[in-house]
C-alpha positions as CSV (number, residue, x, y, z in Angstrom):
1,M,-27.0,-19.9,-70.2
2,R,-29.7,-22.7,-70.6
3,L,-26.8,-25.2,-70.7
4,A,-25.4,-23.8,-67.5
5,K,-28.7,-24.2,-65.7
6,V,-28.7,-27.9,-66.7
7,A,-25.1,-28.4,-66.0
8,G,-25.1,-26.9,-62.5
9,P,-27.1,-29.8,-60.8
10,V,-25.0,-32.3,-62.7
11,L,-21.7,-30.8,-61.6
12,R,-22.8,-30.8,-58.0
13,R,-23.2,-34.6,-58.1
14,L,-19.6,-35.1,-59.3
15,P,-16.6,-35.2,-57.0
16,A,-15.6,-31.6,-56.3
17,E,-12.4,-31.5,-58.3
18,T,-13.9,-33.4,-61.2
19,A,-16.8,-30.9,-61.2
20,H,-14.2,-28.0,-61.3
21,R,-12.4,-29.5,-64.3
22,A,-15.7,-30.1,-66.0
23,A,-16.8,-26.5,-65.5
24,I,-13.5,-25.2,-67.0
25,N,-14.0,-27.6,-70.0
26,G,-17.6,-26.5,-70.4
27,L,-16.6,-22.8,-70.5
28,K,-14.0,-23.6,-73.1
29,I,-16.5,-25.3,-75.3
30,A,-19.5,-23.0,-74.8
31,P,-18.5,-19.7,-73.3
32,P,-21.0,-16.9,-72.7
33,A,-21.7,-14.9,-75.9
34,E,-21.1,-11.5,-74.5
35,A,-20.8,-9.6,-71.2
36,P,-23.9,-7.9,-69.9
37,S,-23.8,-4.1,-69.8
38,S,-22.5,-2.6,-66.5
39,D,-24.1,0.1,-64.4
40,A,-21.9,3.1,-64.8
41,R,-22.4,3.9,-61.1
42,L,-20.5,0.7,-60.2
43,A,-17.3,1.7,-62.2
44,I,-14.1,2.0,-60.2
45,E,-10.8,3.7,-61.1
46,L,-8.0,2.2,-59.1
47,L,-4.4,1.2,-59.6
48,G,-4.4,3.2,-62.7
49,L,-7.1,0.9,-64.2
50,K,-10.7,1.4,-65.0
51,F,-12.9,-1.4,-63.6
52,P,-16.4,-1.6,-65.1
53,N,-17.6,-2.9,-61.7
54,P,-16.0,-3.9,-58.4
55,L,-16.7,-7.6,-58.6
56,G,-13.9,-9.9,-59.5
57,L,-13.1,-13.6,-59.8
58,A,-10.6,-14.7,-57.2
59,A,-7.5,-16.8,-58.1
60,G,-8.0,-20.5,-57.8
61,F,-10.8,-21.1,-60.3
62,D,-8.9,-20.5,-63.5
63,K,-5.5,-21.7,-62.3
64,N,-4.0,-22.0,-65.8
65,A,-5.5,-19.0,-67.6
66,E,-7.7,-21.2,-69.7
67,V,-11.0,-19.2,-69.6
68,P,-10.5,-15.6,-68.5
69,G,-12.5,-14.3,-71.4
70,A,-15.5,-16.6,-70.6
71,M,-15.4,-15.4,-67.0
72,L,-15.3,-11.7,-68.0
73,R,-18.3,-12.4,-70.2
74,L,-20.2,-13.6,-67.2
75,G,-20.1,-10.0,-66.0
76,F,-17.1,-9.9,-63.7
77,G,-15.3,-6.6,-63.6
78,F,-12.0,-8.3,-63.5
79,V,-10.6,-11.9,-63.4
80,E,-7.5,-13.1,-61.5
81,V,-5.9,-16.3,-62.9
82,G,-3.5,-18.6,-61.1
83,T,-1.9,-19.3,-58.7
84,L,1.0,-20.0,-61.2
85,T,4.5,-21.2,-60.4
86,P,7.6,-21.1,-62.6
87,R,7.6,-24.9,-63.2
88,P,4.6,-27.1,-63.5
89,Q,3.7,-29.0,-60.4
90,T,1.0,-31.6,-59.5
91,G,0.2,-30.3,-56.1
92,N,-0.9,-32.5,-53.2
93,A,-2.4,-35.9,-53.5
94,R,-6.1,-36.4,-54.2
95,P,-8.7,-36.0,-52.8
96,R,-7.8,-32.4,-52.0
97,L,-11.1,-30.5,-52.5
98,F,-14.0,-31.0,-50.2
99,R,-17.5,-29.5,-50.2
100,L,-19.1,-28.6,-46.8
101,P,-22.7,-28.1,-48.1
102,E,-24.3,-27.5,-44.7
103,D,-21.8,-24.8,-44.0
104,A,-21.8,-23.2,-47.5
105,A,-18.1,-23.8,-47.4
106,V,-15.2,-25.6,-49.1
107,I,-11.9,-27.0,-47.9
108,N,-9.0,-27.3,-50.3
109,R,-5.4,-28.5,-50.0
110,Y,-4.5,-28.2,-53.7
111,G,-0.9,-27.1,-53.2
112,F,-0.5,-24.8,-56.2
113,N,-1.2,-27.4,-58.8
114,N,-0.7,-25.7,-62.2
115,E,0.9,-26.1,-65.6
116,G,3.6,-23.5,-65.0
117,F,4.5,-20.0,-66.3
118,E,5.2,-20.9,-69.9
119,R,1.8,-22.4,-70.8
120,A,-0.1,-19.7,-69.1
121,R,2.0,-17.0,-70.8
122,A,1.2,-18.6,-74.2
123,R,-2.5,-18.4,-73.4
124,L,-2.4,-14.9,-72.1
125,A,-0.5,-13.8,-75.3
126,R,-3.9,-14.2,-77.0
127,R,-5.8,-12.7,-74.1
128,P,-9.2,-11.2,-74.4
129,A,-10.3,-7.7,-73.7
130,G,-10.9,-6.9,-70.1
131,L,-8.9,-6.6,-66.9
132,I,-6.9,-9.7,-65.9
133,G,-4.6,-10.2,-62.9
134,V,-2.1,-12.9,-62.5
135,N,-1.6,-14.6,-59.1
136,L,2.0,-15.7,-58.6
137,G,3.4,-18.4,-56.3
138,A,6.6,-20.3,-55.7
139,N,7.4,-23.9,-56.5
140,K,7.3,-26.2,-53.4
141,D,10.9,-27.3,-54.0
142,A,12.3,-23.9,-55.1
143,A,15.8,-23.1,-53.9
144,D,14.9,-19.4,-53.8
145,R,11.2,-18.8,-53.4
146,V,11.6,-15.1,-53.6
147,E,13.3,-15.4,-57.0
148,D,10.2,-17.4,-58.2
149,Y,8.0,-14.4,-57.5
150,A,10.5,-12.0,-59.1
151,L,10.5,-14.2,-62.2
152,G,6.8,-14.2,-62.3
153,V,6.8,-10.4,-62.4
154,R,9.2,-10.4,-65.3
155,T,7.3,-13.1,-67.1
156,F,3.8,-11.6,-66.9
157,A,4.4,-7.8,-66.7
158,A,3.6,-7.4,-70.4
159,L,0.5,-9.5,-70.2
160,A,-1.3,-8.8,-66.9
161,D,-3.1,-5.7,-65.8
162,Y,-1.9,-6.3,-62.2
163,L,0.2,-9.0,-60.4
164,T,-0.5,-10.6,-57.1
165,I,2.1,-12.0,-54.7
166,N,0.5,-15.0,-53.0
167,V,2.4,-15.7,-49.7
168,S,-0.7,-16.9,-47.8
169,S,-1.7,-20.3,-49.1
170,P,-1.8,-22.7,-46.2
171,N,-1.1,-25.7,-48.5
172,T,2.6,-25.1,-49.3
173,P,4.7,-25.9,-46.3
174,G,6.5,-22.8,-45.0
175,L,5.0,-20.4,-47.4
176,R,3.2,-18.3,-44.8
177,D,6.6,-17.7,-43.1
178,L,7.1,-15.2,-45.9
179,Q,4.5,-13.0,-44.2
180,R,6.9,-12.4,-41.2
181,R,8.3,-8.9,-41.2
182,E,11.9,-9.5,-42.1
183,A,11.2,-12.1,-44.7
184,L,8.4,-10.0,-46.2
185,D,10.6,-6.9,-46.3
186,D,13.1,-8.8,-48.4
187,L,10.5,-10.4,-50.6
188,I,8.7,-7.1,-51.4
189,A,12.0,-5.3,-52.0
190,R,13.1,-7.8,-54.6
191,V,9.7,-8.1,-56.2
192,V,9.3,-4.3,-56.5
193,D,12.8,-4.1,-57.9
194,A,11.9,-6.6,-60.5
195,R,8.7,-4.7,-61.3
196,D,10.5,-1.4,-61.6
197,K,12.9,-3.0,-64.1
198,T,10.2,-4.2,-66.4
199,E,8.0,-2.4,-68.9
200,P,5.2,-1.6,-68.3
201,H,5.3,-1.2,-64.6
202,R,2.4,-3.2,-63.3
203,P,0.6,-2.7,-60.0
204,L,1.6,-5.2,-57.3
205,M,-0.9,-6.7,-54.9
206,L,0.0,-8.8,-51.8
207,K,-2.5,-11.5,-50.8
208,I,-2.5,-12.2,-47.1
209,A,-3.9,-14.8,-44.7
210,P,-6.9,-14.2,-42.4
211,D,-5.2,-15.9,-39.5
212,L,-2.9,-13.0,-38.6
213,D,-2.9,-11.5,-35.2
214,A,-2.9,-7.7,-34.7
215,R,0.9,-7.4,-34.6
216,G,1.2,-9.5,-37.8
217,L,-1.2,-7.3,-39.7
218,E,0.5,-4.2,-38.5
219,D,3.9,-5.5,-39.6
220,I,2.5,-6.4,-43.1
221,V,0.8,-3.0,-43.5
222,A,4.0,-1.2,-42.4
223,T,6.2,-3.2,-44.7
224,A,3.8,-2.8,-47.6
225,L,3.7,1.0,-47.2
226,T,7.4,1.3,-46.8
227,R,8.3,-0.9,-49.7
228,R,5.6,0.6,-52.1
229,I,3.5,-2.4,-52.7
230,D,0.3,-1.1,-54.4
231,G,-2.4,-2.9,-52.5
232,L,-3.5,-5.9,-50.4
233,I,-5.9,-8.7,-51.1
234,I,-7.6,-9.7,-47.8
235,S,-7.8,-12.6,-47.6
236,N,-6.8,-16.1,-48.5
237,T,-8.4,-19.3,-46.9
238,T,-8.2,-20.0,-43.2
239,V,-6.7,-22.9,-41.3
240,A,-9.1,-22.2,-38.4
241,R,-12.1,-24.4,-37.9
242,P,-15.0,-22.7,-36.1
243,A,-17.1,-24.8,-33.8
244,T,-20.2,-24.0,-35.9
245,L,-19.1,-26.3,-38.7
246,T,-21.4,-29.3,-39.1
247,S,-20.6,-30.9,-42.5
248,R,-19.1,-34.3,-42.8
249,N,-15.8,-33.0,-44.3
250,R,-15.2,-30.4,-41.6
251,G,-12.2,-32.2,-40.2
252,E,-10.2,-32.2,-43.5
253,S,-6.9,-30.3,-43.5
254,G,-6.3,-27.4,-45.8
255,G,-7.8,-23.9,-46.3
256,L,-11.4,-23.3,-45.4
257,S,-13.3,-20.8,-47.6
258,G,-16.9,-19.8,-48.0
259,R,-19.4,-18.5,-45.5
260,P,-17.4,-19.3,-42.3
261,L,-14.5,-17.1,-43.7
262,F,-16.7,-14.1,-44.1
263,E,-16.6,-12.6,-40.6
264,P,-12.9,-13.1,-39.8
265,S,-11.7,-11.9,-43.2
266,T,-14.0,-8.8,-43.1
267,R,-12.8,-7.9,-39.7
268,L,-9.2,-8.1,-40.9
269,L,-10.1,-6.1,-44.0
270,A,-11.6,-3.3,-41.8
271,R,-8.6,-3.2,-39.6
272,A,-6.2,-2.9,-42.6
273,Y,-8.4,-0.1,-43.9
274,L,-8.0,1.8,-40.7
275,L,-4.3,1.1,-40.4
276,T,-3.7,2.6,-43.9
277,G,-6.1,5.4,-43.4
278,G,-7.9,4.3,-46.6
279,A,-4.8,5.3,-48.6
280,M,-4.0,1.8,-49.9
281,P,-6.1,0.0,-52.4
282,L,-7.7,-3.1,-50.8
283,I,-9.5,-6.1,-52.4
284,G,-11.9,-7.9,-50.1
285,C,-12.1,-11.7,-50.5
286,G,-13.7,-14.4,-48.3
287,G,-17.2,-15.5,-47.9
288,V,-18.8,-13.3,-50.5
289,E,-22.0,-15.1,-51.5
290,D,-24.6,-12.4,-52.3
291,S,-25.0,-8.7,-52.7
292,E,-25.2,-8.2,-48.9
293,T,-21.8,-9.7,-48.2
294,A,-20.3,-8.0,-51.2
295,L,-21.6,-4.6,-49.9
296,A,-20.3,-5.4,-46.4
297,K,-16.8,-5.9,-47.8
298,I,-17.0,-2.5,-49.5
299,E,-18.3,-0.8,-46.4
300,A,-15.6,-2.5,-44.4
301,G,-12.9,-0.9,-46.6
302,A,-12.7,-2.8,-49.9
303,N,-12.3,-0.9,-53.1
304,L,-12.9,-4.1,-55.0
305,V,-14.4,-7.5,-54.1
306,Q,-13.5,-11.0,-55.2
307,L,-15.3,-14.4,-54.9
308,Y,-14.7,-18.0,-55.9
309,T,-16.4,-20.4,-53.4
310,G,-19.8,-18.5,-53.7
311,L,-19.6,-19.0,-57.5
312,A,-18.8,-22.7,-57.1
313,L,-21.7,-23.3,-54.7
314,R,-24.3,-21.1,-56.2
315,G,-23.5,-21.0,-59.9
316,H,-23.0,-18.1,-62.4
317,G,-26.2,-16.3,-61.5
318,I,-24.5,-15.0,-58.4
319,V,-22.6,-12.5,-60.6
320,E,-25.8,-10.8,-61.9
321,E,-27.4,-10.9,-58.4
322,I,-24.5,-9.2,-56.7
323,L,-24.2,-6.5,-59.3
324,E,-27.9,-5.7,-59.3
325,G,-27.8,-5.6,-55.5
326,L,-24.9,-3.2,-55.5
327,S,-26.8,-0.9,-57.9
328,R,-29.8,-0.9,-55.5
329,A,-27.4,-0.1,-52.6
330,V,-26.1,3.0,-54.5
331,E,-29.7,4.2,-54.9
332,A,-30.7,3.4,-51.3
333,R,-27.6,5.1,-49.8
334,G,-28.2,8.2,-51.9
335,V,-24.7,8.3,-53.4
336,D,-23.6,8.7,-57.0
337,R,-21.1,5.9,-57.2
338,I,-20.3,2.7,-55.3
339,G,-16.8,4.0,-54.4
340,E,-18.4,6.5,-52.1
341,L,-19.4,3.6,-49.7
342,V,-15.8,2.3,-49.3
343,G,-15.0,2.2,-45.6
344,A,-18.4,3.5,-44.4
345,Q,-18.6,0.8,-41.7
346,A,-14.9,0.1,-41.2
347,S,-14.8,1.2,-37.6
348,A,-17.8,-0.9,-36.7
349,W,-16.4,-4.0,-38.4
350,A,-12.9,-3.6,-36.9
351,Q,-14.5,-3.6,-33.4
352,R,-16.6,-6.7,-33.9
353,E,-15.4,-9.7,-32.0
354,R,-15.8,-13.5,-32.6
355,S,-18.7,-15.2,-31.0
356,T,-18.0,-17.1,-27.7
357,A,-18.4,-20.4,-29.5
358,D,-15.9,-19.5,-32.2
359,E,-13.4,-18.1,-29.6
360,D,-13.6,-21.4,-27.7
361,A,-13.2,-23.7,-30.7
362,Y,-11.0,-21.9,-33.3
363,V,-7.8,-24.0,-33.8
364,S,-5.0,-23.9,-36.3
């Protein structure tokens, strides 16, 4: 951990993508020795799985399943690797990752750069203990993008604890069109069919965009319930740009993550919770940077919470800080387990509106 304290300031001086690669390499060379013990009150049983705590690492950090064990030993309750596509692809041209330090945010336009299914599958065949999800995407030039997702289910069913269908990245042209009701219905039907024909049958999550209007969210929830998807991850990055952004890189194209994403993604999460009546597992993602924002996601309706940008900006200590804060919240709320707080503030969050400044300046 002493090495990490020294490395953090050094990494922040490097270009963003170079720093990301260096962090992965550092974790491969000197991973944490062992995971800290978890507070039993933070344990969650969901999707037929037992999570030691509700805090997970979102897809995007460990794109190629290189360090899931190291990340679990930082204290995460689960880790999601990817996004992975059937064939390797280089993604978009560099530079494609930009820090917005004054806004506690990041913009990326990676474009599903990854080494492909086969190399990740080989790594996961030697997977460590702990819960690991695999985030699946489609190749940019795929003739049948839906088949790419179905192939991912068949490829990783024996190795992952759950699988995520990512149709919400803004950096692959046309990908978000798969969220439209007719296209999504076909996608989920074929992916569920692939899952049902594999052993073991793994839970399927759908990761959606934060930029959906009310009708779009209603269509997704209705389709997910009808087609027996197991849960939703809310949400991916946003193409919106609030007027409050002040950092030099605020005009870069791509998906915005971090603090500016917290409010819109949490409102969407709460609305999904109310639409499903709390009956569908939800993972809250977007703008989690401390125990307060993690708790807000849970009270808005999240059974589990994920982060990535907060880790990149604040370092590995954020994991311990969030878990300790959640333990304090259990005590302060007078409940026995963190799961009892799920959805406690969903109605209030669902009714929250954007500020006037954001309404005036949000553009896609």
